[in-house]
C-alpha positions in Angstrom: -10.8 -1.8 -105.8 -9.3 -5.3 -105.5 -5.9 -5.3 -103.6 -3.4 -7.4 -105.1 -0.1 -9.2 -104.3 1.8 -6.2 -105.7 -0.2 -3.6 -103.6 1.0 -5.5 -100.4 4.5 -5.8 -101.4 4.5 -2.0 -102.2 2.8 -1.2 -98.7 5.1 -3.6 -96.8 7.6 -1.1 -95.3 5.0 1.4 -94.1 2.8 -1.4 -92.7 5.8 -2.9 -90.8 6.3 0.5 -89.1 2.7 1.0 -88.4 2.5 -2.5 -86.8 5.5 -1.7 -84.8 4.2 1.5 -83.4 1.1 -0.1 -82.4 3.3 -3.3 -80.6 5.3 -0.4 -78.9 2.1 1.2 -77.4 1.0 -2.1 -76.3 4.1 -2.9 -74.6 4.0 0.5 -72.7 0.5 0.0 -71.7 0.7 -3.6 -70.2 4.2 -3.4 -69.0 3.6 -1.4 -66.0 5.8 -2.8 -63.4 9.4 -4.3 -63.5 12.8 -3.3 -65.0 12.4 0.1 -66.7 15.7 -0.5 -68.6 14.4 -4.1 -69.8 11.2 -2.4 -71.0 13.1 0.4 -72.6 15.3 -2.1 -74.2 12.4 -4.1 -75.8 10.7 -1.0 -77.1 13.9 0.0 -78.7 14.3 -3.4 -80.1 10.8 -3.4 -81.6 11.8 -0.1 -83.4 15.1 -1.1 -84.6 13.8 -4.4 -85.8 11.1 -2.8 -87.9 13.4 -0.3 -89.4 16.0 -2.9 -90.1 13.3 -5.0 -91.8 12.5 -1.9 -94.0 16.1 -1.6 -95.1 16.4 -5.4 -96.0 13.1 -5.1 -98.0 14.3 -2.3 -99.8 17.7 -4.1 -100.6 16.0 -7.1 -101.8 13.5 -4.8 -104.1 16.0 -2.3 -105.0 15.5 -3.2 -108.8 11.9 -3.9 -108.7 9.1 -1.6 -110.1 5.8 -2.0 -107.9 2.9 0.1 -108.9 0.3 -0.2 -106.2 -3.3 0.9 -105.6 -3.9 1.5 -109.4 -7.1 2.0 -111.2 -7.3 1.8 -115.1 -7.8 5.2 -117.0 -10.2 5.8 -119.9 -6.9 7.1 -121.5 -3.4 6.5 -121.0 -1.7 4.3 -118.4 -3.1 3.0 -115.2 -3.2 5.9 -112.5 -1.5 4.6 -109.2 -1.3 6.2 -105.7 1.8 4.3 -104.4 4.9 3.4 -106.8 8.1 1.6 -105.3 10.8 2.6 -108.2 14.3 3.5 -107.8 13.4 7.1 -106.5 11.4 5.6 -103.9 14.1 2.9 -102.9 16.8 5.7 -102.5 14.4 8.1 -100.4 13.4 5.2 -98.3 17.0 4.3 -97.6 17.8 7.9 -96.4 14.5 8.2 -94.2 15.0 4.5 -92.6 18.5 5.4 -92.1 17.9 8.6 -90.5 15.2 6.9 -88.3 17.4 4.2 -87.3 20.0 6.9 -86.1 17.4 8.7 -84.0 16.4 5.4 -82.3 19.8 4.5 -81.4 20.0 8.1 -79.8 17.0 7.5 -77.8 18.4 4.2 -76.1 18.3 3.7 -72.3 20.1 6.6 -70.3 20.5 8.5 -73.4 16.6 9.7 -73.9 15.6 12.6 -71.7 14.2 11.0 -68.3 11.2 13.3 -68.5 10.1 11.6 -71.8 7.6 8.7 -71.8 9.4 6.0 -73.5 6.3 4.1 -75.2 4.6 7.4 -76.4 7.9 8.6 -77.9 8.7 5.5 -79.7 5.1 5.2 -81.0 5.1 8.8 -82.3 8.5 8.3 -83.8 7.4 5.1 -85.9 4.0 6.7 -86.8 6.0 9.6 -88.4 8.5 7.7 -89.8 5.6 5.4 -91.6 4.4 8.6 -92.9 7.5 9.8 -94.3 7.9 6.4 -96.2 4.4 6.8 -97.8 5.3 10.3 -98.7 8.3 9.3 -100.7 6.2 6.8 -102.8 3.1 8.7 -103.1 1.9 9.4 -106.7 -1.3 11.3 -106.1 -2.2 14.5 -104.1 -4.5 13.2 -101.7 -1.8 10.4 -100.5 0.9 13.1 -100.6 -1.0 15.3 -98.2 -2.3 12.6 -95.8 1.4 11.4 -95.5 2.8 14.8 -95.1 0.1 15.2 -92.3 1.1 11.7 -90.8 4.6 12.9 -90.6 3.9 16.3 -89.1 1.1 15.5 -86.5 3.3 13.2 -84.2 6.1 15.6 -84.7 4.3 18.3 -82.7 3.6 16.0 -79.9 7.3 14.7 -80.0 8.1 18.5 -79.1 6.1 18.8 -76.5 6.6 15.5 -74.9 8.9 16.7 -72.2 5.7 18.8 -71.0 7.7 21.9 -70.0 7.0 25.5 -71.1 9.6 25.9 -73.5 8.6 22.7 -75.4 4.9 23.4 -75.2 5.5 26.8 -76.8 7.7 25.3 -79.5 5.1 22.7 -80.3 2.3 25.1 -80.5 4.5 27.4 -82.9 5.2 24.5 -85.3 1.6 23.3 -85.1 0.2 26.7 -85.9 2.6 27.2 -89.0 1.8 23.4 -90.1 -2.1 24.2 -90.0 -1.2 27.1 -92.3 0.9 25.5 -94.7 -1.5 22.7 -95.0 -4.3 25.2 -95.6 -2.2 26.8 -98.4 -1.3 23.6 -99.9 -5.0 22.0 -99.9 -6.0 25.5 -101.5 -3.4 24.8 -104.5 -4.5 21.2 -104.8 -8.2 22.1 -105.1 -7.3 24.5 -108.0 -4.9 21.9 -109.7 -7.9 19.3 -109.4 -10.4 21.9 -110.7 -8.4 22.6 -113.8 -7.1 19.3 -114.6 -9.8 17.1 -113.2 -7.6 14.5 -111.5 -5.5 14.1 -108.3 -2.9 11.5 -109.9 0.4 13.2 -110.7 1.0 11.5 -113.8 -2.2 12.4 -115.3 -1.9 15.9 -114.0 1.4 16.5 -115.6 0.1 15.3 -119.1 -3.3 17.2 -118.8 -1.4 20.4 -118.1 0.0 20.2 -121.5 -3.3 20.8 -123.3 -4.8 23.6 -120.9 -6.0 26.6 -122.5 -3.6 29.7 -121.7 -5.9 31.1 -119.2 -6.1 28.0 -117.2 -2.3 27.8 -117.3 -2.1 30.7 -115.2 -4.5 29.1 -112.9 -2.4 25.8 -112.8 0.6 28.1 -112.2 -0.9 29.8 -109.5 -2.0 26.4 -107.9 1.5 25.1 -108.2 3.0 27.8 -106.3 0.5 27.4 -103.4 1.6 23.8 -103.1 5.2 24.8 -103.3 4.8 27.3 -100.4 3.1 24.6 -98.5 6.0 22.4 -98.8 8.1 25.5 -97.9 6.7 25.8 -94.7 7.3 22.1 -94.1 11.1 22.1 -94.9 11.6 25.8 -93.4 12.7 27.4 -96.4 13.0 31.2 -96.3 10.6 33.1 -95.8 8.6 30.4 -94.2 11.5 29.3 -91.6 10.6 31.6 -88.7 9.2 28.4 -86.6 12.4 26.2 -86.8 15.0 27.8 -84.7 12.8 28.1 -81.5 11.1 24.8 -82.2 14.5 23.0 -82.4 15.8 24.7 -79.4 12.7 24.0 -77.4 12.5 20.4 -78.1 14.5 17.5 -76.7 17.7 16.9 -78.3 16.5 13.4 -79.7 13.3 14.9 -81.1 15.5 17.9 -82.8 17.5 15.2 -84.4 14.4 13.6 -85.7 13.0 17.1 -87.0 16.4 17.7 -88.8 16.8 14.4 -90.3 13.3 12.5 -91.0 11.0 15.3 -91.1 13.2 17.6 -93.2 14.0 14.7 -95.5 10.3 13.7 -95.9 9.6 17.3 -97.1 12.4 17.3 -99.4 11.1 14.0 -100.6 7.5 15.3 -101.6 8.9 18.1 -103.3 11.1 15.8 -105.3 8.3 13.6 -106.1 6.4 16.6 -107.5 9.3 17.9 -109.5 10.2 14.5 -111.2 6.4 13.6 -111.8 6.1 16.6 -114.0 3.5 18.7 -112.0 6.5 21.0 -111.8 7.4 20.8 -115.5 11.1 21.7 -116.6 11.1 25.4 -118.3 8.2 26.3 -115.9 8.0 29.6 -113.8 7.5 27.2 -110.9 11.2 25.7 -111.3 12.7 29.3 -111.3 10.4 29.9 -108.0 12.4 26.8 -106.6 15.6 28.1 -107.7 15.0 31.6 -106.2 13.8 29.7 -103.1 17.1 27.9 -103.0 19.1 31.1 -103.1 17.4 32.9 -100.6 17.1 30.1 -98.1 20.7 29.2 -98.2 21.8 32.9 -97.9 19.6 33.6 -94.8 20.2 30.2 -93.3 23.9 30.7 -93.6 24.3 34.3 -92.4 21.9 33.7 -89.4 24.2 30.7 -88.2 27.0 32.9 -88.2 25.7 34.9 -85.3 24.6 31.7 -83.0 26.6 30.9 -79.8 24.4 28.1 -79.2 25.1 24.4 -80.7 21.5 23.6 -81.5 20.6 26.7 -82.7 23.5 26.9 -84.8 22.8 23.5 -86.5 19.0 24.6 -86.7 20.0 27.8 -89.1 22.6 25.4 -90.6 20.0 22.9 -91.8 17.9 26.0 -93.1 21.1 26.7 -95.3 21.6 22.9 -96.1 18.0 23.0 -97.3 18.9 25.7 -99.6 21.6 23.6 -101.3 19.3 20.7 -101.6 16.6 23.0 -103.3 19.4 23.8 -106.1 19.5 20.6 -108.0 15.9 19.8 -107.2 15.0 22.9 -109.2 16.7 21.3 -112.1 14.9 17.9 -111.4 18.2 16.0 -110.8 16.9 13.5 -108.4 20.3 11.6 -107.9 22.0 14.6 -106.6 19.3 15.5 -104.3 19.1 12.0 -102.7 22.9 11.7 -102.7 23.0 15.2 -101.0 20.3 14.2 -98.6 22.0 11.0 -97.6 25.4 12.5 -96.9 23.3 15.3 -94.9 21.4 12.8 -92.9 24.5 10.7 -91.7 26.5 13.5 -90.6 23.6 15.4 -88.9 22.7 12.2 -86.9 26.3 12.1 -86.0 26.5 15.7 -84.7 23.3 15.8 -83.1 25.0 12.5 -81.3 27.8 14.5 -80.0 25.8 17.4 -79.1 23.4 15.1 -77.0 26.4 13.7 -75.2 27.8 17.2 -74.3 24.4 18.7 -73.3 23.6 15.9 -70.8 26.6 17.2 -68.9 26.4 20.8 -69.8 22.9 21.6 -70.5 23.5 25.4 -71.6 24.5 24.2 -74.8 27.0 27.0 -75.8 29.9 26.4 -78.4 32.4 27.3 -75.7 31.2 24.0 -74.0 33.1 22.3 -76.7 36.4 24.2 -76.0 39.5 21.9 -76.1 37.4 18.5 -76.7 39.8 17.4 -79.4 42.3 17.0 -76.4 40.1 16.0 -73.5 37.6 13.6 -75.5 39.8 12.9 -78.9 37.3 10.3 -80.2 34.1 12.6 -79.8 36.0 15.5 -80.9 37.6 14.1 -84.0 34.1 12.7 -84.8 32.5 16.1 -84.4 35.3 17.7 -86.6 34.8 15.5 -89.4 30.8 15.7 -89.2 31.3 19.8 -89.3 33.9 19.6 -92.3 31.6 17.3 -94.4 28.8 19.9 -93.7 31.1 22.7 -94.8 32.2 20.6 -98.0 36.0 20.7 -96.8 38.3 17.7 -97.1 38.7 15.3 -95.6 35.0 15.3 -95.5 35.0 14.3 -99.3 31.3 13.1 -99.1 30.3 16.6 -98.5 32.7 18.1 -101.2 31.4 15.9 -103.9 27.7 16.4 -103.2 28.4 20.0 -103.4 30.3 19.7 -106.6 27.4 17.7 -107.9 25.0 20.3 -106.9 27.2 23.0 -108.7 27.4 20.7 -111.8 23.5 20.5 -111.9 23.0 24.3 -111.7 25.8 24.9 -114.3 24.6 22.4 -116.9 21.1 24.1 -116.6 22.6 27.6 -117.3 21.6 28.9 -114.1 24.8 30.9 -113.6 23.6 33.3 -111.0 22.3 30.5 -108.8 25.9 28.8 -108.9 27.5 32.3 -107.8 25.1 32.5 -104.9 26.0 28.9 -104.1 29.7 29.8 -104.3 29.2 32.6 -101.9 27.4 30.6 -99.4 30.0 28.0 -99.4 32.3 30.5 -98.1 29.8 31.7 -95.4 29.4 28.1 -94.4 33.1 27.8 -93.9 33.0 30.5 -91.5 29.9 29.0 -89.7 31.6 25.6 -89.3 35.0 26.4 -88.8 34.1 28.6 -85.9 32.9 25.5 -84.3 35.7 23.6 -85.0 38.2 26.2 -83.6 36.3 25.9 -80.4 37.2 22.2 -80.3 40.7 22.9 -80.7 41.1 26.0 -78.7 43.2 26.3 -75.6 43.2 26.8 -72.5 40.7 24.4 -71.3 39.4 25.9 -68.0 36.9 23.2 -67.7 37.7 20.3 -69.6 34.9 17.9 -70.8 35.7 14.4 -69.7 33.1 11.8 -69.3 32.4 8.2 -69.7 30.2 8.3 -73.0 27.3 5.6 -73.0 27.8 2.8 -75.3 24.5 3.5 -77.3 25.9 6.9 -78.0 29.3 5.5 -79.1 27.8 3.0 -81.4 25.4 5.6 -83.1 28.3 8.2 -83.6 30.7 5.4 -84.6 28.6 4.1 -87.0 27.9 7.7 -88.6 31.9 8.4 -88.5 32.3 5.0 -90.3 29.8 5.8 -93.0 31.1 9.1 -93.4 34.6 7.8 -94.2 33.5 5.0 -96.4 31.5 7.7 -98.2 34.3 10.0 -98.4 36.4 7.2 -100.3 33.7 6.2 -102.4 31.3 9.2 -102.9 30.2 7.9 -106.2 27.7 5.6 -103.9 25.5 8.4 -102.9 24.5 9.1 -106.5 23.4 5.6 -107.2 20.7 5.6 -104.6 18.1 6.8 -106.8 19.1 5.0 -110.2 
C-alpha cells in the first residue's frame, strides 16, 4: 500500500498527539532536577499545544473529505480504514475539547501531588490519540485497536496514585475491559466469517445479500459487538465497574474517564450505526433503544441515593449515556454529537468545581457544598448552571434543547414508548440534580467553604461557564458540529 498525501492529512491529528506523548515522556525522563513547577508547565504546554493544533486542523479541514489508507475493491468503491468527514470532525471537536479541559484541570498545584506528572500526561495523550482514531475508523480492526489504545492507558491512569483504592478500581476496570474486548472480538470474527471483510462499508452492503440463515448469525455477531461497546460506555447491565472506578481514581482521571473515554465509546457506536453495520429497522437498533431505556432509568434511580459528589456524577454519567443512546438508536448523528458536546462541556466544568472542593474537603460529600452560593458565589453559580444543564432546565438552554432534540428524534421514529421512558427519566433527573443545587443554597453554613481558587481552575471553570452560556444562547450551534 502506498501512503499518499491524503493519508498523511487524515492521520495528522492522531500523529501529532502521539508525538506530543513521546515528547512529554522524554522531557520527564531527562528533566530530573530543577524547578518542578517549570517542568510541569512545560509538559502541560506540550499537551495543550498538541490539542490546540488538532482543533485548528479540524477548523481548517472541516469541509474536506479525506479517505485514508484505502484499497481498491474488486466491486464497488474503495475500502478505507480512516475517513475524515463531517461526522469525524464533529467527534474530534468534542474529544479534543474534552481533552483540553482535562489537561487544564491537571495544571501545577491542581494535579494530585502523588501522581507522576510525565507518566500522567503521556498516558492521557496516548488515550486521546486512540480516541480520535476511533472516531474516524472505518474498518473493524482499526476500530478495536483504537478502542484498546483508549482503554489500556486509562487503566494505568486510574492506578497512578498507587494506593489500594486506585489499584482495586484499575483492576476492576481492566477485568471488565478484557471481557468486553473478548466478547467484541467474538462478534467481529463472526461478522468477518459471514461477510468476508472487515471494512464497515462493505459489511453493510454484503449483509443485504446474505442468506436468511446467515442473517441470524450476522444479527448475533452484531449483538456481541454492541455488548462489547456497552461495557466500554458503562451501559446497563454492563455498568458495575464504573462507580467504584470513578470514586477510586484521582479526580482528574475521573474527569477524563467521564469525558474522553465515554465519548470515545459513544463515537465508536455511532460509527457502527451510521456506517450501516447496524441497519435501520433491524433488531439491533431495537436492542440499542432498549439499552438506552434501561441505562437511563437505572443510572438516574441510583444517582438519587448517592451522598458523595463523585459517585453522584458517576451514576449521572450512566443516566446521560442512556439519553445519548436514544438518538443513536435512530441513527441521528447530529443530535448525538450535539448532546455529547453539551455533556462534555458541563461535565468538565462540574468536575473542575468538584476538584476544587475535594482538595480542601477530601470526604467529597454533597453537604460539603452547603451554602457555597453565598461563601463562593462565582464557583457556586457556575456549578448551579452546570447542574441545571445536565438536568435540562432553564437557564441551561443547552441541555434543554439537546434533550428536546433527542425527544424529537425518538418521536419522529415512532418510538413512543422510549419517549415516555425519557420523559420519566427527565423528572427523576430533576430530583437528582436539584438535590445538589439545594445544598448550594442551604443555610445555615456551619463550616463555610471559602478558599483562594487556583488560577488554572478558574480558567477551566470560567471557559466551560462561558461556553455553556454561549451555547445556551445559540443552541443550534451544537447540531451543526456533525454536518
